[in-house]
Every structure is written in C-alpha cells, then in structure tokens.
N, C-alpha and C positions, 0 to 999 in steps of 0.2 A: 574569200575571193581573192584576197592578195597575200603574199607572205611578211608584207612589212608593215601593216596598221589591222586593229582591229575594227575603226569606226574610221568613215568620214564624215564630215561634215561640209556640208554643199550648202553656200547660200549667196545671196546677192542682194544688191542695194541698187535704185535710180539713176543715183550720181555718186562722183568719186566722193564728195561729203561723206553720205550715208555709208560709201564703204569703211572708209578712214573711221567713222565712229564705231563700227561693229568691231571693227581690226583692234582699237584701241579697248573698247570695252571687255573683249574676249581677254585680251592681254592682263587688264585691271584686274578684272573677277578672279582669273588662276592665279595670277599672280599673291593675288590677298591669300587663295588656297594652298600656295606655296608648292603651285606648279608651274614651273618655266618651260619655254620653249626649247626643244633642242635645235631647231633652224627656223629662219625667217626666210621668205623668199618672197620677191616679186617688190614693185611699186605703186602706189595711189596711182598715177597717172598712167600705168599701164593696165589697170582693170582687173587685174587676179593679183590678190595676196593670197600666200599660202602660210600658215602657221603651223611645224610639226611638232606635238607632243608626244611624239612616240608610238604608242599605240593609237593615240589620234590624231588624223591630220584633217586642218581645217581652209579648205578652201574659199575664201570670200571674192567674188567677181560683179563687177557689174551686169547689168541684165545683157547688155551687148554679148558681152565676152563668156558668159553663160551660155547663152544660147550659141555661140560661136565654136566653143572647144567641146561640149555637150558632155560632160562628164557625169550627166546624170543617165545617160545611154551609155557610155562606156562601161559604168559599174552596175549598171540595170538589174544584172541577174542575184546582185547583193540583195540579201532582205531589207527594207526598210524597217527604222526603229521608230523614228517620229517624224512626221511629215508636217511643216506649219507653213501655211500659206497667207 
C-alpha cells in the first residue's frame, strides 16, 4: 500500500491519559525487546502521537482526532492483519 512501511498500527484512547499510557507501554515493551524507534512525533495534548519503528509505524489518537483524520479510510485498501475493539 505504501513504500515507506510494511505495517501501520492505528489505535486510539478516549482521553489524553489513555493515549499517554498506550504510547509509554509500546515504547517500554519494544525497548525491552531491543527495538528502538527511529522517530517520534506529536504531543499528548495534540491528540495524535506517531512512533516510527521503520517497517512499522504506530499512530496513537484520541477518539476525536482519529475520526477527524480518518487514517483507517485513507489506508482502507490495505489488508487488516488484526482488528481489536
């Protein structure tokens, strides 16, 4: 679907506290596995955080920002590997 990543992880939380926790846990777990991000972007209060691990890019949104930017629809032609609700 795109030339710069093999996978996108798109997730959201209902509050800034939830997206901060998701962001911190992803970073902590992958760091323990020896996987470090190439780039991080966004702030908790912006409602959209991005962590670039090279082949995997993680997008963490507030529910409002996820609906606003609609990345799910933008990349809708991509195969869904796992969907958790």
